[in-house]
All heavy atoms as TSV, in Angstrom:
chain	resi	resn	atom	element	x	y	z
A	1	MET	N	N	25.332	-13.761	8.957
A	1	MET	CA	C	25.277	-13.923	7.509
A	1	MET	C	C	25.618	-15.367	7.174
A	1	MET	O	O	26.551	-15.941	7.677
A	1	MET	CB	C	26.289	-12.961	6.861
A	1	MET	CG	C	26.295	-13.033	5.381
A	1	MET	SD	S	27.182	-11.681	4.537
A	1	MET	CE	C	28.712	-11.547	5.402
A	2	GLU	N	N	24.823	-15.945	6.302
A	2	GLU	CA	C	25.052	-17.326	5.912
A	2	GLU	C	C	26.281	-17.430	5.037
A	2	GLU	O	O	26.597	-16.533	4.267
A	2	GLU	CB	C	23.839	-17.855	5.141
A	2	GLU	CG	C	22.603	-18.008	5.999
A	2	GLU	CD	C	21.445	-18.541	5.179
A	2	GLU	OE1	O	21.687	-19.359	4.285
A	2	GLU	OE2	O	20.324	-18.128	5.451
A	3	GLU	N	N	26.956	-18.573	5.159
A	3	GLU	CA	C	28.149	-18.792	4.350
A	3	GLU	C	C	27.774	-18.869	2.873
A	3	GLU	O	O	26.794	-19.495	2.495
A	3	GLU	CB	C	28.817	-20.110	4.775
A	3	GLU	CG	C	30.201	-20.272	4.211
A	3	GLU	CD	C	30.917	-21.458	4.812
A	3	GLU	OE1	O	30.780	-21.684	6.013
A	3	GLU	OE2	O	31.594	-22.154	4.047
A	4	GLY	N	N	28.559	-18.191	2.044
A	4	GLY	CA	C	28.309	-18.215	0.593
A	4	GLY	C	C	27.377	-17.125	0.119
A	4	GLY	O	O	27.166	-16.968	-1.063
A	5	LYS	N	N	26.789	-16.393	1.054
A	5	LYS	CA	C	25.888	-15.310	0.667
A	5	LYS	C	C	26.519	-13.982	1.062
A	5	LYS	O	O	27.121	-13.849	2.115
A	5	LYS	CB	C	24.532	-15.444	1.352
A	5	LYS	CG	C	23.714	-16.587	0.821
A	5	LYS	CD	C	22.311	-16.480	1.316
A	5	LYS	CE	C	21.465	-17.548	0.648
A	5	LYS	NZ	N	20.058	-17.364	0.958
A	6	GLY	N	N	26.366	-12.986	0.190
A	6	GLY	CA	C	26.886	-11.659	0.457
A	6	GLY	C	C	25.930	-10.888	1.353
A	6	GLY	O	O	24.887	-11.400	1.754
A	7	PRO	N	N	26.274	-9.643	1.670
A	7	PRO	CA	C	25.390	-8.824	2.506
A	7	PRO	C	C	24.080	-8.536	1.783
A	7	PRO	O	O	24.016	-8.488	0.560
A	7	PRO	CB	C	26.190	-7.539	2.723
A	7	PRO	CG	C	27.221	-7.522	1.643
A	7	PRO	CD	C	27.476	-8.946	1.271
A	8	VAL	N	N	23.034	-8.366	2.548
A	8	VAL	CA	C	21.715	-8.066	1.999
A	8	VAL	C	C	21.727	-6.649	1.457
A	8	VAL	O	O	22.102	-5.705	2.145
A	8	VAL	CB	C	20.622	-8.214	3.084
A	8	VAL	CG1	C	19.281	-7.791	2.542
A	8	VAL	CG2	C	20.585	-9.634	3.598
A	9	ARG	N	N	21.342	-6.494	0.179
A	9	ARG	CA	C	21.301	-5.183	-0.455
A	9	ARG	C	C	19.842	-4.751	-0.588
A	9	ARG	O	O	18.973	-5.560	-0.877
A	9	ARG	CB	C	21.974	-5.228	-1.821
A	9	ARG	CG	C	23.466	-5.596	-1.711
A	9	ARG	CD	C	24.223	-5.421	-2.982
A	9	ARG	NE	N	24.348	-4.050	-3.420
A	9	ARG	CZ	C	25.213	-3.147	-2.927
A	9	ARG	NH1	N	25.998	-3.484	-1.948
A	9	ARG	NH2	N	25.274	-1.942	-3.419
A	10	VAL	N	N	19.606	-3.483	-0.367
A	10	VAL	CA	C	18.274	-2.920	-0.510
A	10	VAL	C	C	18.329	-1.735	-1.466
A	10	VAL	O	O	19.383	-1.138	-1.671
A	10	VAL	CB	C	17.684	-2.473	0.858
A	10	VAL	CG1	C	17.450	-3.659	1.761
A	10	VAL	CG2	C	18.582	-1.471	1.540
A	11	ARG	N	N	17.197	-1.408	-2.055
A	11	ARG	CA	C	17.114	-0.287	-3.003
A	11	ARG	C	C	16.628	0.954	-2.255
A	11	ARG	O	O	15.681	0.890	-1.489
A	11	ARG	CB	C	16.154	-0.615	-4.135
A	11	ARG	CG	C	16.090	0.463	-5.194
A	11	ARG	CD	C	15.403	0.020	-6.456
A	11	ARG	NE	N	15.887	-1.217	-7.006
A	11	ARG	CZ	C	17.014	-1.380	-7.711
A	11	ARG	NH1	N	17.785	-0.351	-7.934
A	11	ARG	NH2	N	17.355	-2.556	-8.198
A	12	CYS	N	N	17.276	2.084	-2.512
A	12	CYS	CA	C	16.894	3.358	-1.901
A	12	CYS	C	C	15.472	3.722	-2.340
A	12	CYS	O	O	15.114	3.559	-3.505
A	12	CYS	CB	C	17.877	4.449	-2.317
A	12	CYS	SG	S	17.501	6.043	-1.567
A	13	GLN	N	N	14.683	4.236	-1.426
A	13	GLN	CA	C	13.298	4.585	-1.711
A	13	GLN	C	C	13.094	6.062	-2.036
A	13	GLN	O	O	11.974	6.483	-2.303
A	13	GLN	CB	C	12.417	4.211	-0.501
A	13	GLN	CG	C	12.411	2.737	-0.205
A	13	GLN	CD	C	11.817	1.924	-1.338
A	13	GLN	OE1	O	10.683	2.182	-1.760
A	13	GLN	NE2	N	12.563	0.977	-1.842
A	14	ARG	N	N	14.166	6.855	-2.026
A	14	ARG	CA	C	14.027	8.267	-2.348
A	14	ARG	C	C	13.750	8.447	-3.840
A	14	ARG	O	O	14.333	7.755	-4.668
A	14	ARG	CB	C	15.282	9.044	-1.956
A	14	ARG	CG	C	15.429	9.168	-0.464
A	14	ARG	CD	C	16.655	9.953	-0.119
A	14	ARG	NE	N	16.662	10.306	1.278
A	14	ARG	CZ	C	17.737	10.691	1.934
A	14	ARG	NH1	N	18.898	10.783	1.316
A	14	ARG	NH2	N	17.660	10.994	3.207
A	15	ILE	N	N	12.897	9.405	-4.169
A	15	ILE	CA	C	12.499	9.631	-5.557
A	15	ILE	C	C	13.690	10.063	-6.390
A	15	ILE	O	O	14.349	11.041	-6.099
A	15	ILE	CB	C	11.389	10.694	-5.627
A	15	ILE	CG1	C	10.142	10.218	-4.882
A	15	ILE	CG2	C	11.040	11.030	-7.072
A	15	ILE	CD1	C	9.073	11.275	-4.721
A	16	GLY	N	N	13.981	9.303	-7.448
A	16	GLY	CA	C	15.046	9.646	-8.372
A	16	GLY	C	C	16.379	8.993	-8.062
A	16	GLY	O	O	17.328	9.148	-8.805
A	17	CYS	N	N	16.490	8.251	-6.956
A	17	CYS	CA	C	17.787	7.677	-6.588
A	17	CYS	C	C	18.009	6.318	-7.247
A	17	CYS	O	O	18.876	6.167	-8.085
A	17	CYS	CB	C	17.920	7.538	-5.077
A	17	CYS	SG	S	19.526	6.861	-4.590
A	18	ASP	N	N	17.287	5.311	-6.848
A	18	ASP	CA	C	17.372	3.959	-7.418
A	18	ASP	C	C	18.689	3.242	-7.111
A	18	ASP	O	O	19.010	2.245	-7.718
A	18	ASP	CB	C	17.128	4.005	-8.926
A	18	ASP	CG	C	16.594	2.687	-9.441
A	18	ASP	OD1	O	15.819	2.034	-8.716
A	18	ASP	OD2	O	16.947	2.306	-10.563
A	19	ALA	N	N	19.502	3.760	-6.179
A	19	ALA	CA	C	20.760	3.102	-5.804
A	19	ALA	C	C	20.478	1.908	-4.895
A	19	ALA	O	O	19.456	1.856	-4.209
A	19	ALA	CB	C	21.662	4.091	-5.075
A	20	THR	N	N	21.369	0.934	-4.905
A	20	THR	CA	C	21.273	-0.179	-3.957
A	20	THR	C	C	22.454	-0.087	-2.995
A	20	THR	O	O	23.522	0.391	-3.350
A	20	THR	CB	C	21.294	-1.541	-4.680
A	20	THR	OG1	O	22.507	-1.667	-5.422
A	20	THR	CG2	C	20.106	-1.701	-5.600
A	21	PHE	N	N	22.216	-0.532	-1.769
A	21	PHE	CA	C	23.252	-0.448	-0.753
A	21	PHE	C	C	23.043	-1.517	0.302
A	21	PHE	O	O	21.993	-2.161	0.355
A	21	PHE	CB	C	23.261	0.944	-0.109
A	21	PHE	CG	C	21.972	1.276	0.601
A	21	PHE	CD1	C	21.825	1.035	1.959
A	21	PHE	CD2	C	20.916	1.831	-0.087
A	21	PHE	CE1	C	20.644	1.334	2.610
A	21	PHE	CE2	C	19.731	2.140	0.559
A	21	PHE	CZ	C	19.594	1.890	1.910
A	22	SER	N	N	24.058	-1.735	1.117
A	22	SER	CA	C	23.966	-2.625	2.274
A	22	SER	C	C	24.548	-1.875	3.466
A	22	SER	O	O	25.109	-0.794	3.312
A	22	SER	CB	C	24.737	-3.917	2.020
A	22	SER	OG	O	26.123	-3.657	1.982
A	23	GLU	N	N	24.432	-2.446	4.651
A	23	GLU	CA	C	25.008	-1.797	5.828
A	23	GLU	C	C	26.511	-1.603	5.686
A	23	GLU	O	O	27.068	-0.611	6.120
A	23	GLU	CB	C	24.717	-2.615	7.082
A	23	GLU	CG	C	23.373	-2.312	7.680
A	23	GLU	CD	C	23.209	-2.966	9.040
A	23	GLU	OE1	O	24.134	-2.872	9.873
A	23	GLU	OE2	O	22.154	-3.555	9.258
A	24	ASP	N	N	27.180	-2.574	5.041
A	24	ASP	CA	C	28.631	-2.524	4.885
A	24	ASP	C	C	29.078	-1.673	3.685
A	24	ASP	O	O	30.216	-1.250	3.628
A	24	ASP	CB	C	29.194	-3.940	4.706
A	24	ASP	CG	C	28.939	-4.811	5.921
A	24	ASP	OD1	O	28.847	-4.265	7.038
A	24	ASP	OD2	O	28.840	-6.037	5.757
A	25	ASP	N	N	28.186	-1.459	2.712
A	25	ASP	CA	C	28.539	-0.743	1.487
A	25	ASP	C	C	27.528	0.379	1.255
A	25	ASP	O	O	26.540	0.210	0.545
A	25	ASP	CB	C	28.556	-1.708	0.297
A	25	ASP	CG	C	28.931	-1.015	-0.997
A	25	ASP	OD1	O	29.608	0.036	-0.952
A	25	ASP	OD2	O	28.554	-1.534	-2.062
A	26	ASN	N	N	27.767	1.519	1.900
A	26	ASN	CA	C	26.868	2.658	1.792
A	26	ASN	C	C	27.692	3.945	1.871
A	26	ASN	O	O	27.601	4.713	2.817
A	26	ASN	CB	C	25.826	2.620	2.918
A	26	ASN	CG	C	24.726	3.617	2.714
A	26	ASN	OD1	O	24.590	4.195	1.638
A	26	ASN	ND2	N	23.928	3.835	3.736
A	27	PRO	N	N	28.522	4.207	0.827
A	27	PRO	CA	C	29.418	5.367	0.869
A	27	PRO	C	C	28.655	6.696	0.820
A	27	PRO	O	O	27.567	6.794	0.238
A	27	PRO	CB	C	30.293	5.201	-0.370
A	27	PRO	CG	C	29.508	4.341	-1.290
A	27	PRO	CD	C	28.661	3.465	-0.411
A	28	GLU	N	N	29.232	7.705	1.431
A	28	GLU	CA	C	28.667	9.056	1.421
A	28	GLU	C	C	28.520	9.540	-0.025
A	28	GLU	O	O	29.404	9.351	-0.842
A	28	GLU	CB	C	29.597	9.999	2.192
A	28	GLU	CG	C	29.013	11.369	2.445
A	28	GLU	CD	C	27.892	11.352	3.460
A	28	GLU	OE1	O	27.926	10.517	4.379
A	28	GLU	OE2	O	26.980	12.184	3.325
A	29	GLY	N	N	27.382	10.129	-0.351
A	29	GLY	CA	C	27.162	10.661	-1.686
A	29	GLY	C	C	26.619	9.664	-2.689
A	29	GLY	O	O	26.402	10.000	-3.841
A	30	SER	N	N	26.375	8.416	-2.275
A	30	SER	CA	C	25.880	7.414	-3.224
A	30	SER	C	C	24.400	7.604	-3.525
A	30	SER	O	O	23.903	7.120	-4.519
A	30	SER	CB	C	26.140	6.007	-2.699
A	30	SER	OG	O	25.465	5.808	-1.474
A	31	CYS	N	N	23.684	8.317	-2.665
A	31	CYS	CA	C	22.259	8.564	-2.870
A	31	CYS	C	C	22.082	9.910	-3.561
A	31	CYS	O	O	22.508	10.946	-3.060
A	31	CYS	CB	C	21.528	8.570	-1.529
A	31	CYS	SG	S	19.765	8.886	-1.675
A	32	GLN	N	N	21.469	9.883	-4.734
A	32	GLN	CA	C	21.153	11.106	-5.479
A	32	GLN	C	C	19.649	11.116	-5.699
A	32	GLN	O	O	19.125	10.221	-6.357
A	32	GLN	CB	C	21.884	11.126	-6.808
A	32	GLN	CG	C	23.391	11.174	-6.645
A	32	GLN	CD	C	24.088	11.225	-7.993
A	32	GLN	OE1	O	23.480	11.495	-9.015
A	32	GLN	NE2	N	25.368	10.970	-7.992
A	33	TYR	N	N	18.981	12.111	-5.177
A	33	TYR	CA	C	17.525	12.127	-5.218
A	33	TYR	C	C	17.019	13.545	-5.452
A	33	TYR	O	O	17.776	14.507	-5.398
A	33	TYR	CB	C	16.940	11.559	-3.934
A	33	TYR	CG	C	17.338	12.339	-2.698
A	33	TYR	CD1	C	16.496	13.306	-2.186
A	33	TYR	CD2	C	18.555	12.106	-2.068
A	33	TYR	CE1	C	16.857	14.030	-1.059
A	33	TYR	CE2	C	18.928	12.826	-0.949
A	33	TYR	CZ	C	18.065	13.790	-0.450
A	33	TYR	OH	O	18.441	14.501	0.651
A	34	HIS	N	N	15.721	13.660	-5.706
A	34	HIS	CA	C	15.084	14.958	-5.900
A	34	HIS	C	C	14.601	15.469	-4.547
A	34	HIS	O	O	13.876	14.773	-3.836
A	34	HIS	CB	C	13.907	14.849	-6.876
A	34	HIS	CG	C	14.347	14.528	-8.269
A	34	HIS	ND1	N	14.882	15.458	-9.121
A	34	HIS	CD2	C	14.335	13.357	-8.957
A	34	HIS	CE1	C	15.184	14.890	-10.271
A	34	HIS	NE2	N	14.871	13.607	-10.198
A	35	ASP	N	N	15.032	16.690	-4.178
A	35	ASP	CA	C	14.671	17.269	-2.880
A	35	ASP	C	C	13.185	17.600	-2.785
A	35	ASP	O	O	12.611	17.572	-1.710
A	35	ASP	CB	C	15.460	18.555	-2.619
A	35	ASP	CG	C	16.916	18.284	-2.332
A	35	ASP	OD1	O	17.230	17.224	-1.760
A	35	ASP	OD2	O	17.752	19.130	-2.671
A	36	SER	N	N	12.581	17.968	-3.898
A	36	SER	CA	C	11.173	18.356	-3.919
A	36	SER	C	C	10.402	17.481	-4.897
A	36	SER	O	O	10.970	16.880	-5.794
A	36	SER	CB	C	11.040	19.815	-4.347
A	36	SER	OG	O	11.759	20.651	-3.483
A	37	GLY	N	N	9.116	17.457	-4.720
A	37	GLY	CA	C	8.260	16.606	-5.530
A	37	GLY	C	C	8.048	17.111	-6.949
A	37	GLY	O	O	8.490	18.201	-7.317
A	38	PRO	N	N	7.356	16.317	-7.749
A	38	PRO	CA	C	7.097	16.672	-9.142
A	38	PRO	C	C	5.931	17.645	-9.286
A	38	PRO	O	O	5.059	17.728	-8.428
A	38	PRO	CB	C	6.764	15.329	-9.777
A	38	PRO	CG	C	6.162	14.534	-8.678
A	38	PRO	CD	C	6.863	14.973	-7.420
A	39	LEU	N	N	5.940	18.353	-10.420
A	39	LEU	CA	C	4.832	19.210	-10.814
A	39	LEU	C	C	4.294	18.682	-12.135
A	39	LEU	O	O	5.067	18.326	-13.026
A	39	LEU	CB	C	5.301	20.653	-11.003
A	39	LEU	CG	C	5.926	21.353	-9.800
A	39	LEU	CD1	C	6.495	22.706	-10.223
A	39	LEU	CD2	C	4.889	21.535	-8.721
A	40	PHE	N	N	2.975	18.628	-12.274
A	40	PHE	CA	C	2.341	18.154	-13.503
A	40	PHE	C	C	1.414	19.256	-14.012
A	40	PHE	O	O	0.575	19.763	-13.262
A	40	PHE	CB	C	1.532	16.879	-13.232
A	40	PHE	CG	C	2.357	15.755	-12.691
A	40	PHE	CD1	C	2.318	15.430	-11.342
A	40	PHE	CD2	C	3.183	15.010	-13.520
A	40	PHE	CE1	C	3.077	14.395	-10.835
A	40	PHE	CE2	C	3.946	13.969	-13.030
A	40	PHE	CZ	C	3.893	13.662	-11.682
A	41	HIS	N	N	1.585	19.634	-15.289
A	41	HIS	CA	C	0.748	20.686	-15.866
A	41	HIS	C	C	0.674	20.520	-17.380
A	41	HIS	O	O	1.696	20.529	-18.058
A	41	HIS	CB	C	1.317	22.066	-15.518
A	41	HIS	CG	C	0.495	23.198	-16.026
A	41	HIS	ND1	N	-0.750	23.488	-15.518
A	41	HIS	CD2	C	0.723	24.107	-17.007
A	41	HIS	CE1	C	-1.243	24.538	-16.165
A	41	HIS	NE2	N	-0.363	24.928	-17.078
A	42	ASP	N	N	-0.540	20.373	-17.906
A	42	ASP	CA	C	-0.791	20.277	-19.352
A	42	ASP	C	C	0.119	19.267	-20.047
A	42	ASP	O	O	0.705	19.546	-21.089
A	42	ASP	CB	C	-0.629	21.642	-20.017
A	42	ASP	CG	C	-1.759	22.601	-19.644
A	42	ASP	OD1	O	-2.824	22.118	-19.231
A	42	ASP	OD2	O	-1.560	23.818	-19.783
A	43	GLY	N	N	0.268	18.094	-19.471
A	43	GLY	CA	C	1.074	17.041	-20.088
A	43	GLY	C	C	2.566	17.144	-19.808
A	43	GLY	O	O	3.332	16.255	-20.146
A	44	MET	N	N	3.013	18.245	-19.196
A	44	MET	CA	C	4.423	18.429	-18.870
A	44	MET	C	C	4.663	17.938	-17.450
A	44	MET	O	O	3.860	18.188	-16.556
A	44	MET	CB	C	4.806	19.911	-18.966
A	44	MET	CG	C	6.238	20.214	-18.594
A	44	MET	SD	S	7.456	19.475	-19.688
A	44	MET	CE	C	7.252	20.466	-21.129
A	45	LYS	N	N	5.760	17.219	-17.271
A	45	LYS	CA	C	6.188	16.766	-15.960
A	45	LYS	C	C	7.487	17.491	-15.627
A	45	LYS	O	O	8.383	17.546	-16.454
A	45	LYS	CB	C	6.430	15.248	-15.939
A	45	LYS	CG	C	5.190	14.429	-16.206
A	45	LYS	CD	C	5.259	13.906	-17.614
A	45	LYS	CE	C	4.063	13.055	-17.958
A	45	LYS	NZ	N	3.292	13.617	-19.041
A	46	GLU	N	N	7.603	18.030	-14.416
A	46	GLU	CA	C	8.781	18.811	-14.042
A	46	GLU	C	C	9.131	18.537	-12.580
A	46	GLU	O	O	8.256	18.463	-11.725
A	46	GLU	CB	C	8.483	20.301	-14.211
A	46	GLU	CG	C	9.597	21.208	-13.768
A	46	GLU	CD	C	9.238	22.679	-13.924
A	46	GLU	OE1	O	8.427	23.031	-14.807
A	46	GLU	OE2	O	9.767	23.479	-13.159
A	47	TRP	N	N	10.438	18.391	-12.326
A	47	TRP	CA	C	10.902	18.292	-10.937
A	47	TRP	C	C	11.012	19.702	-10.399
A	47	TRP	O	O	11.728	20.532	-10.955
A	47	TRP	CB	C	12.251	17.560	-10.846
A	47	TRP	CG	C	12.107	16.113	-11.123
A	47	TRP	CD1	C	12.557	15.452	-12.229
A	47	TRP	CD2	C	11.463	15.146	-10.305
A	47	TRP	NE1	N	12.225	14.128	-12.146
A	47	TRP	CE2	C	11.548	13.906	-10.967
A	47	TRP	CE3	C	10.812	15.187	-9.078
A	47	TRP	CZ2	C	11.016	12.735	-10.440
A	47	TRP	CZ3	C	10.279	14.023	-8.552
A	47	TRP	CH2	C	10.395	12.810	-9.230
A	48	SER	N	N	10.322	20.004	-9.313
A	48	SER	CA	C	10.299	21.375	-8.786
A	48	SER	C	C	11.647	21.793	-8.201
A	48	SER	O	O	11.937	22.981	-8.116
A	48	SER	CB	C	9.212	21.503	-7.713
A	48	SER	OG	O	9.403	20.569	-6.678
A	49	CYS	N	N	12.502	20.835	-7.849
A	49	CYS	CA	C	13.788	21.168	-7.243
A	49	CYS	C	C	14.848	21.559	-8.271
A	49	CYS	O	O	15.723	22.374	-8.001
A	49	CYS	CB	C	14.297	20.002	-6.401
A	49	CYS	SG	S	14.402	18.444	-7.298
A	50	CYS	N	N	14.815	20.979	-9.464
A	50	CYS	CA	C	15.887	21.230	-10.437
A	50	CYS	C	C	15.364	21.704	-11.792
A	50	CYS	O	O	16.149	21.933	-12.705
A	50	CYS	CB	C	16.728	19.969	-10.627
A	50	CYS	SG	S	15.781	18.532	-11.190
A	51	LYS	N	N	14.051	21.833	-11.928
A	51	LYS	CA	C	13.412	22.344	-13.147
A	51	LYS	C	C	13.677	21.496	-14.388
A	51	LYS	O	O	13.616	21.993	-15.510
A	51	LYS	CB	C	13.809	23.805	-13.411
A	51	LYS	CG	C	13.548	24.737	-12.251
A	51	LYS	CD	C	12.087	24.782	-11.882
A	51	LYS	CE	C	11.862	25.770	-10.732
A	51	LYS	NZ	N	10.596	25.597	-10.093
A	52	LYS	N	N	14.011	20.218	-14.206
A	52	LYS	CA	C	14.186	19.325	-15.355
A	52	LYS	C	C	12.818	18.832	-15.771
A	52	LYS	O	O	11.999	18.448	-14.937
A	52	LYS	CB	C	15.113	18.160	-14.991
A	52	LYS	CG	C	16.525	18.635	-14.725
A	52	LYS	CD	C	17.431	17.495	-14.384
A	52	LYS	CE	C	18.826	18.012	-14.104
A	52	LYS	NZ	N	19.715	16.950	-13.657
A	53	ARG	N	N	12.553	18.843	-17.096
A	53	ARG	CA	C	11.214	18.563	-17.619
A	53	ARG	C	C	11.202	17.450	-18.650
A	53	ARG	O	O	12.205	17.180	-19.294
A	53	ARG	CB	C	10.664	19.817	-18.302
A	53	ARG	CG	C	10.549	20.991	-17.409
A	53	ARG	CD	C	10.092	22.181	-18.193
A	53	ARG	NE	N	9.955	23.329	-17.301
A	53	ARG	CZ	C	9.733	24.539	-17.700
A	53	ARG	NH1	N	9.616	24.798	-18.990
A	53	ARG	NH2	N	9.609	25.514	-16.841
A	54	SER	N	N	9.993	16.884	-18.824
A	54	SER	CA	C	9.789	15.887	-19.863
A	54	SER	C	C	8.284	15.761	-20.129
A	54	SER	O	O	7.473	15.993	-19.238
A	54	SER	CB	C	10.336	14.525	-19.430
A	54	SER	OG	O	10.080	13.555	-20.421
A	55	HIS	N	N	7.936	15.394	-21.354
A	55	HIS	CA	C	6.556	15.084	-21.689
A	55	HIS	C	C	6.287	13.596	-21.498
A	55	HIS	O	O	5.150	13.202	-21.289
A	55	HIS	CB	C	6.242	15.464	-23.148
A	55	HIS	CG	C	6.123	16.920	-23.363
A	55	HIS	ND1	N	5.058	17.661	-22.935
A	55	HIS	CD2	C	6.959	17.812	-23.939
A	55	HIS	CE1	C	5.228	18.922	-23.253
A	55	HIS	NE2	N	6.375	19.050	-23.869
A	56	ASP	N	N	7.314	12.776	-21.561
A	56	ASP	CA	C	7.178	11.326	-21.454
A	56	ASP	C	C	7.391	10.897	-20.001
A	56	ASP	O	O	8.434	11.183	-19.403
A	56	ASP	CB	C	8.212	10.652	-22.362
A	56	ASP	CG	C	8.093	9.150	-22.339
A	56	ASP	OD1	O	8.701	8.532	-21.444
A	56	ASP	OD2	O	7.382	8.606	-23.205
A	57	PHE	N	N	6.404	10.198	-19.419
A	57	PHE	CA	C	6.480	9.839	-18.007
A	57	PHE	C	C	7.642	8.899	-17.697
A	57	PHE	O	O	8.323	9.058	-16.681
A	57	PHE	CB	C	5.160	9.217	-17.540
A	57	PHE	CG	C	5.051	9.132	-16.047
A	57	PHE	CD1	C	4.894	10.275	-15.278
A	57	PHE	CD2	C	5.127	7.910	-15.403
A	57	PHE	CE1	C	4.806	10.197	-13.906
A	57	PHE	CE2	C	5.043	7.832	-14.031
A	57	PHE	CZ	C	4.875	8.979	-13.274
A	58	SER	N	N	7.912	7.938	-18.567
A	58	SER	CA	C	9.015	7.003	-18.348
A	58	SER	C	C	10.351	7.746	-18.331
A	58	SER	O	O	11.199	7.501	-17.484
A	58	SER	CB	C	9.056	5.921	-19.426
A	58	SER	OG	O	7.886	5.144	-19.347
A	59	LEU	N	N	10.544	8.657	-19.279
A	59	LEU	CA	C	11.776	9.446	-19.322
A	59	LEU	C	C	11.863	10.381	-18.124
A	59	LEU	O	O	12.938	10.615	-17.574
A	59	LEU	CB	C	11.870	10.242	-20.624
A	59	LEU	CG	C	11.978	9.414	-21.897
A	59	LEU	CD1	C	11.925	10.314	-23.124
A	59	LEU	CD2	C	13.246	8.578	-21.872
A	60	PHE	N	N	10.726	10.919	-17.699
A	60	PHE	CA	C	10.676	11.793	-16.541
A	60	PHE	C	C	11.195	11.072	-15.291
A	60	PHE	O	O	11.978	11.628	-14.517
A	60	PHE	CB	C	9.246	12.273	-16.339
A	60	PHE	CG	C	9.018	13.054	-15.089
A	60	PHE	CD1	C	9.541	14.327	-14.950
A	60	PHE	CD2	C	8.282	12.525	-14.044
A	60	PHE	CE1	C	9.332	15.055	-13.798
A	60	PHE	CE2	C	8.067	13.235	-12.888
A	60	PHE	CZ	C	8.585	14.523	-12.760
A	61	LEU	N	N	10.774	9.842	-15.099
A	61	LEU	CA	C	11.191	9.072	-13.914
A	61	LEU	C	C	12.676	8.716	-13.976
A	61	LEU	O	O	13.278	8.449	-12.942
A	61	LEU	CB	C	10.367	7.814	-13.785
A	61	LEU	CG	C	8.895	8.030	-13.428
A	61	LEU	CD1	C	8.147	6.704	-13.396
A	61	LEU	CD2	C	8.749	8.771	-12.101
A	62	GLU	N	N	13.283	8.719	-15.148
A	62	GLU	CA	C	14.701	8.379	-15.296
A	62	GLU	C	C	15.622	9.577	-15.071
A	62	GLU	O	O	16.840	9.418	-15.051
A	62	GLU	CB	C	14.950	7.779	-16.673
A	62	GLU	CG	C	14.309	6.419	-16.859
A	62	GLU	CD	C	14.465	5.860	-18.250
A	62	GLU	OE1	O	15.150	6.496	-19.084
A	62	GLU	OE2	O	13.883	4.805	-18.525
A	63	ILE	N	N	15.068	10.784	-14.938
A	63	ILE	CA	C	15.900	11.972	-14.717
A	63	ILE	C	C	16.570	11.820	-13.348
A	63	ILE	O	O	15.901	11.659	-12.333
A	63	ILE	CB	C	15.052	13.256	-14.753
A	63	ILE	CG1	C	14.464	13.455	-16.157
A	63	ILE	CG2	C	15.893	14.472	-14.346
A	63	ILE	CD1	C	13.468	14.593	-16.261
A	64	PRO	N	N	17.910	11.851	-13.323
A	64	PRO	CA	C	18.612	11.660	-12.057
A	64	PRO	C	C	18.400	12.827	-11.094
A	64	PRO	O	O	18.205	13.965	-11.516
A	64	PRO	CB	C	20.084	11.541	-12.464
A	64	PRO	CG	C	20.172	12.236	-13.774
A	64	PRO	CD	C	18.829	12.069	-14.427
A	65	GLY	N	N	18.443	12.502	-9.817
A	65	GLY	CA	C	18.274	13.526	-8.780
A	65	GLY	C	C	19.519	14.347	-8.598
A	65	GLY	O	O	20.553	14.085	-9.154
């Protein structure tokens, strides 16, 4: 690691998580994601794992896992 720079942080790629972590800072339980994929029907968006719904796609993506 270069002097003056902190550890490299990366963003979690799991759907619904959006957490950032590094090798040194990755506590248990910091990743919250959707276990199952989305369902789309007649303009409604729903997470199949938790049944949380939205008509607005932006709000749908913000629903925490």
